[in-house]
RODO-2510 file (C-alpha; in nm, 4 decimals, decimal comma):
residues 454
     n   res          X          Y          Z
     1     m    -0,7473     3,5114   -14,8515
     2     r    -0,6235     3,8185   -14,6728
     3     l    -0,7429     3,6885   -14,3397
     4     s    -0,5498     3,3684   -14,3976
     5     r    -0,2325     3,5600   -14,4742
     6     l    -0,2733     3,7792   -14,1681
     7     s    -0,3190     3,4726   -13,9494
     8     c    -0,0103     3,3125   -14,0933
     9     a     0,1866     3,6286   -14,0521
    10     s     0,0714     3,6599   -13,6951
    11     s     0,1722     3,2982   -13,6257
    12     d     0,5116     3,3541   -13,7796
    13     m     0,5646     3,6568   -13,5633
    14     e     0,4586     3,4833   -13,2426
    15     l     0,6557     3,1656   -13,3058
    16     p     0,9928     3,2925   -13,1841
    17     k     0,8339     3,4231   -12,8645
    18     l     0,6524     3,0950   -12,8061
    19     t     0,9667     2,8952   -12,8738
    20     l     1,1620     3,1152   -12,6360
    21     v     0,9050     3,0667   -12,3610
    22     m     0,9032     2,6889   -12,4128
    23     c     1,2794     2,6720   -12,4088
    24     l     1,2981     2,8800   -12,0944
    25     s     1,0366     2,6602   -11,9271
    26     a     1,2224     2,3438   -12,0245
    27     a     1,5470     2,4863   -11,8978
    28     l     1,3888     2,5803   -11,5683
    29     l     1,2335     2,2352   -11,5295
    30     a     1,5540     2,0586   -11,6204
    31     g     1,7618     2,2770   -11,3964
    32     c     1,5330     2,2971   -11,0973
    33     g     1,7178     2,0102   -10,9303
    34     k     2,0388     2,2110   -10,9506
    35     f     1,8959     2,4646   -10,7077
    36     r     1,7547     2,2193   -10,4530
    37     p     1,9515     2,2135   -10,1306
    38     s     2,1006     1,8915    -9,9960
    39     a     1,8655     1,9074    -9,6969
    40     d     1,5625     1,8628    -9,9255
    41     y     1,6958     1,5313   -10,0516
    42     l     1,7674     1,4230    -9,6936
    43     h     1,4091     1,5005    -9,5859
    44     e     1,2744     1,3055    -9,8839
    45     a     1,4988     1,0125    -9,7934
    46     q     1,3632     1,0185    -9,4384
    47     r     1,0063     1,0144    -9,5703
    48     y     1,0830     0,7200    -9,8004
    49     h     1,2454     0,5337    -9,5112
    50     e     0,9392     0,5896    -9,2922
    51     k     0,7245     0,4407    -9,5717
    52     g     0,9544     0,1350    -9,5880
    53     d     1,1034     0,2214    -9,9287
    54     d     1,4726     0,2133    -9,8433
    55     r     1,5830     0,1785   -10,2062
    56     a     1,4292     0,5156   -10,2897
    57     a     1,5725     0,6569    -9,9663
    58     i     1,9233     0,5483   -10,0672
    59     i     1,8868     0,7190   -10,4056
    60     q     1,7846     1,0445   -10,2407
    61     l     2,0692     1,0217    -9,9904
    62     k     2,3161     0,9829   -10,2756
    63     n     2,1613     1,2919   -10,4354
    64     a     2,2016     1,4783   -10,1060
    65     l     2,5694     1,3862   -10,0872
    66     q     2,6221     1,4788   -10,4496
    67     k     2,4927     1,8261   -10,3637
    68     d     2,6898     1,8489   -10,0413
    69     e     2,9460     1,5835    -9,9539
    70     n     2,9740     1,7330    -9,6042
    71     n     2,6133     1,6505    -9,5146
    72     v     2,7098     1,4106    -9,2376
    73     e     2,3487     1,3352    -9,1402
    74     a     2,2810     1,2063    -9,4921
    75     r     2,6057     1,0092    -9,4864
    76     f     2,5302     0,8482    -9,1515
    77     m     2,1789     0,7568    -9,2646
    78     l     2,3176     0,6109    -9,5881
    79     g     2,5641     0,4002    -9,3907
    80     s     2,2840     0,2792    -9,1629
    81     l     2,0604     0,1833    -9,4581
    82     y     2,3500     0,0047    -9,6272
    83     q     2,4033    -0,1898    -9,3059
    84     h     2,0379    -0,2936    -9,2912
    85     a     2,0471    -0,3988    -9,6583
    86     g     2,3536    -0,6168    -9,5993
    87     n     2,5916    -0,3944    -9,7971
    88     y     2,8496    -0,4041    -9,5198
    89     a     3,1413    -0,2770    -9,7281
    90     g     2,9410     0,0290    -9,8320
    91     a     2,8171     0,0770    -9,4757
    92     e     3,1686     0,0693    -9,3332
    93     d     3,2914     0,3197    -9,5919
    94     e     3,0118     0,5697    -9,5230
    95     l     3,0154     0,5330    -9,1457
    96     k     3,3908     0,5821    -9,1223
    97     k     3,3500     0,9154    -9,2998
    98     t     3,1261     1,0319    -9,0146
    99     l     3,3917     0,9715    -8,7501
   100     n     3,5129     1,2921    -8,5833
   101     t     3,2171     1,4904    -8,7154
   102     t     2,9147     1,6479    -8,5492
   103     i     2,7282     1,3144    -8,5539
   104     d     2,7053     1,1473    -8,2112
   105     q     3,0233     0,9376    -8,2133
   106     k     2,8749     0,6725    -7,9856
   107     k     2,6083     0,6053    -8,2486
   108     v     2,8725     0,5824    -8,5204
   109     l     3,0904     0,3400    -8,3241
   110     e     2,7905     0,1266    -8,2310
   111     a     2,6881     0,1008    -8,5967
   112     l     3,0467     0,0256    -8,7032
   113     a     3,0683    -0,2476    -8,4400
   114     e     2,7610    -0,4173    -8,5905
   115     v     2,9134    -0,3949    -8,9377
   116     y     3,2413    -0,5468    -8,8178
   117     l     3,0534    -0,8286    -8,6453
   118     e     2,8527    -0,9054    -8,9588
   119     r     3,1729    -0,9156    -9,1654
   120     g     3,3478    -1,1394    -8,9122
   121     e     3,6089    -0,8716    -8,8371
   122     f     3,5969    -0,9343    -8,4648
   123     q     3,9346    -0,7880    -8,3735
   124     h     3,8275    -0,4542    -8,5257
   125     v     3,5466    -0,4393    -8,2694
   126     l     3,7888    -0,4955    -7,9821
   127     d     4,0361    -0,2415    -8,1217
   128     d     3,7890     0,0341    -8,2115
   129     v     3,4987     0,0059    -7,9675
   130     r     3,6048     0,1570    -7,6373
   131     i     3,3882     0,2276    -7,3351
   132     d     3,4123     0,5774    -7,1886
   133     k     3,3203     0,6750    -6,8352
   134     d     3,0878     0,9476    -6,9578
   135     m     2,8614     0,6910    -7,1247
   136     s     2,5261     0,6115    -6,9693
   137     p     2,4753     0,2595    -6,8248
   138     e     2,2633     0,1661    -7,1283
   139     e     2,5330     0,2850    -7,3703
   140     q     2,8018     0,0971    -7,1804
   141     a     2,5880    -0,2159    -7,1820
   142     r     2,5409    -0,2011    -7,5597
   143     f     2,9147    -0,1609    -7,6173
   144     l     2,9913    -0,4434    -7,3738
   145     v     2,7589    -0,6732    -7,5671
   146     s     2,9317    -0,5816    -7,8943
   147     r     3,2679    -0,6629    -7,7391
   148     g     3,1249    -0,9842    -7,5937
   149     n     2,9999    -1,0885    -7,9371
   150     a     3,3449    -1,0176    -8,0805
   151     h     3,5102    -1,2357    -7,8151
   152     l     3,2534    -1,5043    -7,8935
   153     g     3,3489    -1,4858    -8,2619
   154     l     3,7145    -1,5291    -8,1630
   155     n     3,6216    -1,8328    -7,9494
   156     q     3,7206    -1,6476    -7,6310
   157     m     3,4337    -1,7807    -7,4230
   158     d     3,5414    -1,6581    -7,0788
   159     k     3,5917    -1,3015    -7,2019
   160     a     3,2571    -1,3096    -7,3816
   161     q     3,0803    -1,4230    -7,0647
   162     a     3,2539    -1,1530    -6,8609
   163     n     3,1304    -0,8796    -7,0973
   164     y     2,7732    -1,0114    -7,0963
   165     s     2,7724    -1,0384    -6,7166
   166     t     2,9022    -0,6832    -6,6729
   167     a     2,6376    -0,5535    -6,9134
   168     l     2,3659    -0,7256    -6,7072
   169     q     2,5068    -0,5742    -6,3877
   170     l     2,4805    -0,2289    -6,5420
   171     v     2,1346    -0,2886    -6,6906
   172     p     1,9553    -0,5836    -6,5249
   173     g     1,7510    -0,7806    -6,7743
   174     f     1,9305    -0,6296    -7,0758
   175     l     1,7949    -0,8472    -7,3590
   176     e     2,0935    -0,8249    -7,5944
   177     a     2,3235    -0,9461    -7,3159
   178     q     2,0865    -1,2340    -7,2413
   179     l     2,0841    -1,3195    -7,6104
   180     g     2,4650    -1,3220    -7,6091
   181     q     2,4600    -1,5644    -7,3170
   182     a     2,2152    -1,7844    -7,5090
   183     r     2,4549    -1,7919    -7,8057
   184     l     2,7356    -1,8813    -7,5671
   185     l     2,5314    -2,1717    -7,4301
   186     a     2,4505    -2,2920    -7,7832
   187     i     2,8157    -2,2860    -7,8904
   188     s     2,9091    -2,4712    -7,5711
   189     g     2,6719    -2,7535    -7,6658
   190     k     2,4077    -2,6645    -7,4078
   191     s     2,1309    -2,6286    -7,6636
   192     d     1,8438    -2,7018    -7,4220
   193     q     1,9560    -2,4258    -7,1857
   194     a     2,0079    -2,1931    -7,4798
   195     m     1,6571    -2,2646    -7,6066
   196     a     1,5088    -2,1984    -7,2611
   197     q     1,6841    -1,8615    -7,2474
   198     v     1,5676    -1,7704    -7,5997
   199     k     1,2079    -1,8523    -7,5093
   200     q     1,2397    -1,6356    -7,2000
   201     i     1,3667    -1,3453    -7,4135
   202     l     1,0797    -1,3862    -7,6619
   203     s     0,8224    -1,3993    -7,3826
   204     v     0,9405    -1,0550    -7,2720
   205     s     1,0143    -0,9107    -7,6166
   206     p     0,8430    -1,1076    -7,8970
   207     n     0,9731    -0,8694    -8,1652
   208     t     1,3414    -0,9443    -8,1036
   209     i     1,4468    -1,0629    -8,4495
   210     n     1,7843    -1,2032    -8,3418
   211     a     1,6110    -1,4212    -8,0828
   212     w     1,3861    -1,5739    -8,3519
   213     l     1,6910    -1,6340    -8,5702
   214     l     1,8783    -1,8039    -8,2861
   215     q     1,5732    -2,0178    -8,2079
   216     g     1,5640    -2,1205    -8,5737
   217     d     1,9322    -2,2157    -8,5630
   218     l     1,8800    -2,4211    -8,2474
   219     l     1,5853    -2,6065    -8,4007
   220     k     1,7877    -2,6695    -8,7164
   221     s     2,0653    -2,8229    -8,5054
   222     k     1,8035    -3,0681    -8,3758
   223     n     1,7028    -3,1416    -8,7376
   224     d     1,3634    -2,9766    -8,6848
   225     m     1,3727    -2,8011    -9,0216
   226     q     1,0031    -2,7165    -9,0252
   227     g     1,0258    -2,5561    -8,6824
   228     a     1,3384    -2,3665    -8,7883
   229     l     1,1631    -2,2312    -9,0971
   230     a     0,8677    -2,1177    -8,8840
   231     s     1,1087    -1,9221    -8,6609
   232     y     1,2760    -1,7531    -8,9578
   233     q     0,9341    -1,6691    -9,1032
   234     r     0,8349    -1,5162    -8,7715
   235     a     1,1430    -1,2933    -8,7925
   236     l     1,0388    -1,1898    -9,1437
   237     k     0,6961    -1,0899    -9,0176
   238     i     0,8742    -0,8339    -8,8024
   239     d     1,1037    -0,7186    -9,0839
   240     s     1,0291    -0,8622    -9,4291
   241     t     1,3611    -0,7361    -9,5674
   242     h     1,5967    -0,8640    -9,2972
   243     p     1,8904    -1,0134    -9,4962
   244     a     1,9883    -1,2828    -9,2437
   245     a     1,6268    -1,3953    -9,1992
   246     l     1,5781    -1,4121    -9,5770
   247     l     1,8940    -1,6192    -9,6193
   248     d     1,8074    -1,8572    -9,3364
   249     a     1,4523    -1,9004    -9,4670
   250     a     1,5823    -1,9623    -9,8207
   251     f     1,8391    -2,2248    -9,7190
   252     t     1,5897    -2,4028    -9,4939
   253     s     1,3216    -2,3997    -9,7647
   254     v     1,5695    -2,5627   -10,0037
   255     a     1,6467    -2,8313    -9,7442
   256     l     1,2734    -2,8999    -9,7095
   257     g     1,2279    -2,9105   -10,0861
   258     h     1,0101    -2,5967   -10,0897
   259     l     1,1897    -2,4605   -10,3943
   260     n     0,9322    -2,2006   -10,5011
   261     e     0,9305    -2,0503   -10,1526
   262     a     1,3103    -2,0482   -10,1504
   263     r     1,3127    -1,8671   -10,4841
   264     d     1,0741    -1,6034   -10,3468
   265     y     1,3059    -1,5353   -10,0529
   266     v     1,6072    -1,5090   -10,2838
   267     t     1,4204    -1,2751   -10,5198
   268     t     1,3393    -1,0434   -10,2283
   269     l     1,7031    -1,0521   -10,1212
   270     e     1,8227    -0,9707   -10,4731
   271     k     1,5926    -0,6677   -10,4915
   272     m     1,7586    -0,5314   -10,1808
   273     m     2,1119    -0,6458   -10,2641
   274     p     2,1418    -0,6836   -10,6430
   275     r     2,5091    -0,7768   -10,6258
   276     t     2,4890    -1,0299   -10,3449
   277     i     2,6866    -1,3415   -10,4306
   278     v     2,5044    -1,5773   -10,1987
   279     a     2,1798    -1,5111   -10,3882
   280     k     2,3424    -1,6354   -10,7109
   281     y     2,4687    -1,9397   -10,5231
   282     l     2,1230    -2,0134   -10,3858
   283     l     1,9656    -1,9790   -10,7298
   284     g     2,2212    -2,2338   -10,8479
   285     v     2,1213    -2,4695   -10,5665
   286     i     1,7519    -2,4335   -10,6528
   287     a     1,8132    -2,4923   -11,0247
   288     f     2,0228    -2,8013   -10,9421
   289     r     1,7476    -2,9425   -10,7219
   290     e     1,5034    -2,8859   -11,0085
   291     g     1,7302    -3,0718   -11,2515
   292     q     1,8053    -2,7579   -11,4560
   293     y     2,1784    -2,8220   -11,4631
   294     q     2,2826    -2,5667   -11,7257
   295     k     2,0840    -2,2953   -11,5468
   296     a     2,2511    -2,4001   -11,2219
   297     k     2,5926    -2,3773   -11,3872
   298     d     2,5196    -2,0264   -11,5166
   299     s     2,4176    -1,9000   -11,1695
   300     l     2,7130    -2,0671   -11,0002
   301     s     2,9560    -1,9298   -11,2583
   302     q     2,8425    -1,5763   -11,1733
   303     a     2,8834    -1,6418   -10,8016
   304     m     3,2217    -1,8136   -10,8316
   305     k     3,3758    -1,5188   -11,0165
   306     s     3,3759    -1,3282   -10,6893
   307     i     3,4290    -1,6191   -10,4506
   308     p     3,6359    -1,8810   -10,6389
   309     d     3,7412    -2,0514   -10,3144
   310     y     3,3929    -2,0859   -10,1667
   311     l     3,4005    -2,4633   -10,1186
   312     p     3,0228    -2,5261   -10,1047
   313     g     3,0075    -2,3552   -10,4448
   314     v     3,3051    -2,5575   -10,5702
   315     f     3,1363    -2,8819   -10,4615
   316     l     2,8040    -2,7886   -10,6187
   317     m     2,9784    -2,6946   -10,9427
   318     g     3,1348    -3,0403   -10,9373
   319     m     2,7902    -3,1958   -10,8972
   320     v     2,6581    -2,9901   -11,1904
   321     d     2,9506    -3,0872   -11,4131
   322     f     2,9046    -3,4526   -11,3125
   323     q     2,5420    -3,4384   -11,4275
   324     l     2,6371    -3,2572   -11,7497
   325     g     2,9102    -3,5111   -11,8269
   326     s     3,1968    -3,2628   -11,7877
   327     l     3,3919    -3,5204   -11,5916
   328     e     3,7359    -3,3580   -11,6037
   329     s     3,5954    -3,0372   -11,4510
   330     a     3,3941    -3,2379   -11,1966
   331     q     3,7078    -3,4275   -11,0915
   332     q     3,8978    -3,1010   -11,0396
   333     s     3,6181    -2,9604   -10,8215
   334     f     3,5818    -3,2723   -10,6070
   335     s     3,9608    -3,2987   -10,5706
   336     r     3,9736    -2,9427   -10,4319
   337     v     3,7025    -3,0173   -10,1767
   338     a     3,8569    -3,3525   -10,0808
   339     a     4,1953    -3,1835   -10,0296
   340     a     4,0357    -2,9264    -9,7971
   341     f     3,8245    -3,1872    -9,6129
   342     p     4,0147    -3,5172    -9,6428
   343     e     3,7815    -3,6913    -9,3960
   344     d     3,4581    -3,5942    -9,5708
   345     p     3,3023    -3,9134    -9,7133
   346     i     3,0689    -3,7251    -9,9490
   347     a     3,3510    -3,5457   -10,1328
   348     i     3,5530    -3,8691   -10,1460
   349     r     3,2540    -4,0647   -10,2760
   350     m     3,1830    -3,8150   -10,5543
   351     l     3,5505    -3,8015   -10,6530
   352     a     3,5689    -4,1836   -10,6734
   353     m     3,2406    -4,2053   -10,8666
   354     t     3,3693    -3,9469   -11,1149
   355     q     3,6926    -4,1431   -11,1615
   356     l     3,4912    -4,4602   -11,2187
   357     r     3,2806    -4,2881   -11,4842
   358     m     3,6052    -4,1688   -11,6443
   359     k     3,7101    -4,5383   -11,6703
   360     r     3,9823    -4,4897   -11,4100
   361     p     3,9055    -4,7623   -11,1523
   362     d     4,2667    -4,7691   -11,0273
   363     a     4,2456    -4,3981   -10,9434
   364     a     3,9109    -4,4569   -10,7688
   365     l     4,0620    -4,7325   -10,5529
   366     k     4,3540    -4,5059   -10,4633
   367     t     4,1113    -4,2301   -10,3622
   368     l     3,9078    -4,4707   -10,1488
   369     d     4,1950    -4,6724    -9,9990
   370     p     4,2387    -4,4763    -9,6691
   371     f     3,8665    -4,5220    -9,5989
   372     l     3,8404    -4,8842    -9,7061
   373     q     4,1080    -4,9834    -9,4557
   374     k     3,8947    -4,8723    -9,1621
   375     t     3,7070    -5,1385    -8,9688
   376     d     3,3995    -4,9125    -8,9630
   377     a     3,4301    -4,8098    -9,3277
   378     d     3,1372    -4,6227    -9,4820
   379     p     2,9140    -4,8835    -9,6542
   380     d     2,8587    -4,6603    -9,9560
   381     l     3,2326    -4,6181   -10,0058
   382     l     3,2741    -4,9948    -9,9758
   383     s     3,0167    -5,0442   -10,2519
   384     i     3,1946    -4,7991   -10,4819
   385     g     3,5260    -4,9639   -10,3974
   386     a     3,3772    -5,3012   -10,4850
   387     q     3,2640    -5,1689   -10,8233
   388     a     3,6156    -5,0353   -10,8889
   389     a     3,7662    -5,3702   -10,7844
   390     v     3,5334    -5,5547   -11,0240
   391     e     3,6415    -5,3279   -11,3102
   392     t     4,0047    -5,4115   -11,2324
   393     k     3,8996    -5,7813   -11,2221
   394     n     3,9996    -5,8115   -10,8561
   395     y     3,6887    -6,0099   -10,7649
   396     a     3,8145    -6,1345   -10,4274
   397     q     3,8705    -5,7759   -10,3101
   398     a     3,5276    -5,6788   -10,4439
   399     a     3,3604    -5,9679   -10,2600
   400     n     3,5306    -5,8683    -9,9351
   401     m     3,4109    -5,5097    -9,9613
   402     l     3,0583    -5,6074   -10,0616
   403     a     3,0351    -5,8497    -9,7693
   404     r     3,1325    -5,5705    -9,5286
   405     s     2,8865    -5,3300    -9,6899
   406     s     2,6068    -5,5876    -9,6886
   407     a     2,6699    -5,6598    -9,3200
   408     a     2,6188    -5,2906    -9,2497
   409     h     2,2977    -5,2892    -9,4601
   410     p     2,1458    -5,6356    -9,4042
   411     a     1,8113    -5,5263    -9,5522
   412     s     1,9627    -5,4179    -9,8853
   413     s     1,8581    -5,6585   -10,1602
   414     q     2,0766    -5,4755   -10,4122
   415     l     2,3959    -5,5198   -10,2080
   416     r     2,3188    -5,8880   -10,1495
   417     t     2,2606    -5,9337   -10,5235
   418     e     2,5925    -5,7651   -10,6076
   419     l     2,7677    -5,9845   -10,3525
   420     g     2,6112    -6,2974   -10,5046
   421     l     2,7167    -6,1948   -10,8556
   422     t     3,0727    -6,1308   -10,7356
   423     h     3,0875    -6,4711   -10,5681
   424     l     2,9558    -6,6237   -10,8897
   425     a     3,2347    -6,4522   -11,0880
   426     t     3,4998    -6,5904   -10,8516
   427     g     3,3653    -6,9476   -10,8716
   428     h     3,2185    -6,9583   -10,5186
   429     t     2,8914    -7,1031   -10,6454
   430     e     2,7402    -7,2199   -10,3162
   431     q     2,7980    -6,8818   -10,1526
   432     a     2,6611    -6,7108   -10,4649
   433     i     2,3406    -6,9164   -10,4469
   434     a     2,2972    -6,8352   -10,0768
   435     d     2,3428    -6,4628   -10,1418
   436     l     2,1054    -6,4580   -10,4372
   437     e     1,8372    -6,6514   -10,2468
   438     a     1,8729    -6,4061    -9,9564
   439     a     1,8384    -6,1130   -10,2010
   440     i     1,5152    -6,2617   -10,3426
   441     k     1,3733    -6,3061    -9,9914
   442     l     1,4474    -5,9405    -9,9204
   443     d     1,2884    -5,8312   -10,2489
   444     p     1,1010    -6,0971   -10,4505
   445     s     1,0631    -5,8563   -10,7422
   446     r     1,4382    -5,8220   -10,7978
   447     m     1,4727    -5,9753   -11,1443
   448     q     1,8534    -5,9573   -11,1542
   449     a     1,8881    -6,1862   -10,8532
   450     g     1,6280    -6,4306   -10,9905
   451     s     1,7908    -6,4486   -11,3349
   452     a     2,1373    -6,5042   -11,1847
   453     l     2,0036    -6,7760   -10,9538
   454     i     1,8398    -6,9608   -11,2446
***
């Protein structure tokens, strides 16, 4: 009994000391980060970057700048990592803060030029990127290429060519200048010459990502989607987190119907750039292709908050609303696209189809009228116009449009059947019989034509 009391007493006496030690230890552990210099965080960021973990590197760089906002090395590295991740606004902000500091200003301006080019701010490149006489030939060549790319973006072809040529005079065989010339050839419609130059670049430097991307674009322009995807995938083998390569691979995979692959590319992009709008748009495209219309609408709604005037998104939202039966919203979306691209038959077709579903055939005919007057009118628009004419009981107009559409698609049993039924409605029985017999010859299994003929 006494021993027990002594033990308890001893414990009671030691408890405050133990508690004090624990509290001190916890305080030291919690506060140890307060005493770490900014340089430590920078070194950790560099190690993470070398391991390929740029997300962790960015976190450590932010910690470094929180400790010392004047750590220009950390700020320049943060701007560079933002640029690689596609966060061009963040990159521009950080890089500008390193101007007129101890960081090599040529490196800063070169990085800023790339950011401006990616953002399409071409005039900024021409205004801010100047070539000094004290630059080495290689440095001058790099700046000349940046200026050439800016002129190319402004459609100033002669000035772009002059910059690329001067860069090649300074540094013969300079690959970036050759790549600029290849882009110039592609834009000028000389795709075969552009492709030959790209292949030459890749034979010398097979790890040039921009060359693989340009080759993919050239193949896509020739409708070789599989070849284009292979080029983008080759670029991703060099850098699996390259934003442009991920986007190109995702869009091309969607076009090929490889939706799971496309989703994988988008997921990788979202991990790098959680706030990227184009990823939300792509997820909407994938969901639409899979028939998950509400899911597509949710993704598109998130994207369109930031880019309400992005017309591909507006059109796709119209398609989603059309499928969901939200016809008033669909009509508004298609009207916006048709107003921006009044010669686009796809937007016009969807607008007219929406108006037809809304039981507004007169509005559909008004939408289609400028196209129906053309001698080479789109057969699909003629068919929709014929349907609208039938609903307004203008059978003669419908027959005329169906005849023109059928002439453009002589192998279409459906069009020939519709033409026969229209002739039947207008009392032209002999012509109706001829059309229906022709439809059955084209497709003996077409029951509608057979029933009407009987």
